[in-house]
C-alpha positions, 0 to 999 in steps of 0.5 A: 871715223872716230867715235867715243862710247861710254861703257860702265866698268860693271858692264864688262864680264872680267879680265880675260886672256886670249891666245894669239899665234905667238903671244897672249893678249890681256882683254877687258872682256865684254858680252859684245866682242866689239866692245872688248878692250885690249889691255896688254900683249906679251909673249912672256907668260909671267908678265901676262899673269902679273898684269892679269892680277893687277888689272883684275884688282884695279877694275874689281872684276874677275879673272876669266880663263882662256877660252877654248875654241868651240864649235857653234851649236846646231841651229834649233828648229822652230816648231811651226812658228808661222802656224800661230800667225794670222794670214796676211789679208786678215792682218790688213782687215780691221776687226769689227763686231758682229754687226760692225757699223750697221747703224744702231740708233738709240732714242730716235724714231724709226721710219718704216716704209710699207707697201 
């Protein structure tokens, strides 16, 4: 499926160098890796450096260093996040006042049946 997306240049983080197996790739880096745009692929380091400076000047974005492979951070524990929630049956119930709809009538005469 072909698709076009409009993204402002200011939304990109900068121009970055990514390492491939036998070459380097110049990328217009975005926070979302799916929106990053490849600009140049070359095995020549001098060509990559000149293209890196050129694209950085054209877009007015910083040159980002090559990323090192990092291990993912350990998963954080949520300290009993469910404790603050209301039980499911209470969520379904409609909250009312003390008397609810017990029928408070103002300005009317009350009929009292006495034995």
